[in-house]
C-alpha angles and dihedrals in degrees: 000000000000118000114212109223132184115254110264093244091053093049090048090049093053088048090051090053089065095050096225096200092056089045090053091053091049091050089052090057092047091052091048092050091048094050097047093049113112114285139275092057126189095260143247096306092057089050091052090051091049090051094048093048094045092048091055094046093047094048091047092049092051092049092051091048089055091046093057094040100043091113091051093043089054090060096053124077091215093057108022093103093056112125098251096037092050092044096241089125126036124239088246091055090048092049092047092050094044099047094040094051094041096047092040091053092049090050092048092053092047091053102038105029118020143290095258093057090047092050091050089052092050090049090051093053097044096044092047097047101035103030110025099035099052093037091062087073094052114032144019087230087080090090091058093045091048091055089066098065087039090059098045101076094068088053088051089053089051093051092044087055092055100266123138128230094265137114094306093056093047096049089055088050093052094047089055094042094052094042092057095058102066087036095056096035089057091048092049091054092051091053099032093124090054091051091047091051090052094046095241117158099233121154090237090060095058096034103087102192099023095244096126094041094055093037089060092044089055094047093051090047089052091049089052092062099073093033092054089057096055096084088070091047089053093049096248095118136015140241095284089059091047093055093042092049091049092052094044095046092046089051091051090051089052092051090047093052090046089053091049091056096046099035095190136129088252094054090044088052091053091051091049091050092047091053091050090055095040099062103051092043092049092049092046090053091048093051096043093048098040115141 
């Protein structure tokens, strides 16, 4: 019996539509939110369902983003080889994958976790695709708007773990929200010529010497310091987390200020790398030292 399989390139292209590295980071935040939710939680099976549903929604959201930005992606060196931008997959295939994965993930969460988690996932998809994605062509505020759907998955992990939409959920949201801003501002400075070529309204494109880009990155990093300590004040994590969060957040501020002084692609790269290390270490500390 012959088994019909997709060509390897097609399978790889569909996988690339979902942006697996971004999905992996989102899943990490969901797991962290689930594990720090007030005990007793609903158990490992519920966590597995939250991960499956979130993975589908995140992959669908990423695919739809690429669908609506395929013309822009084709103009940027960083993204010109993406499946839709390069024409290896059709728009119909991208839409089918994106909407099937997104809607399927929301339905999965509604059935196997709870309605609140499913609603948060739906809000994430819709705000990312229909607010953040088109706004990138029109306003530098897109970065702020995009940080909202980026901060919602950890709240979904919290509600999947039995937590309510109270102070604990919102402090997790604000940690994620503030973390994203120096992270993406650094990235936008590194690729500012790409964004200029594509006509995207990023702050780094209009900020000639980078002073405003890195000033804002530093301010958001500073705001993250007190917010990152609140989990201990709310009783979610203990003293070890508090000290670790203080050290980590202070370090991120230092890297941000250094980047603001140098204002170069190299210093922006250091800030981007520091932000990539900051988040998983902070969340690991929070989980390991939960109270």
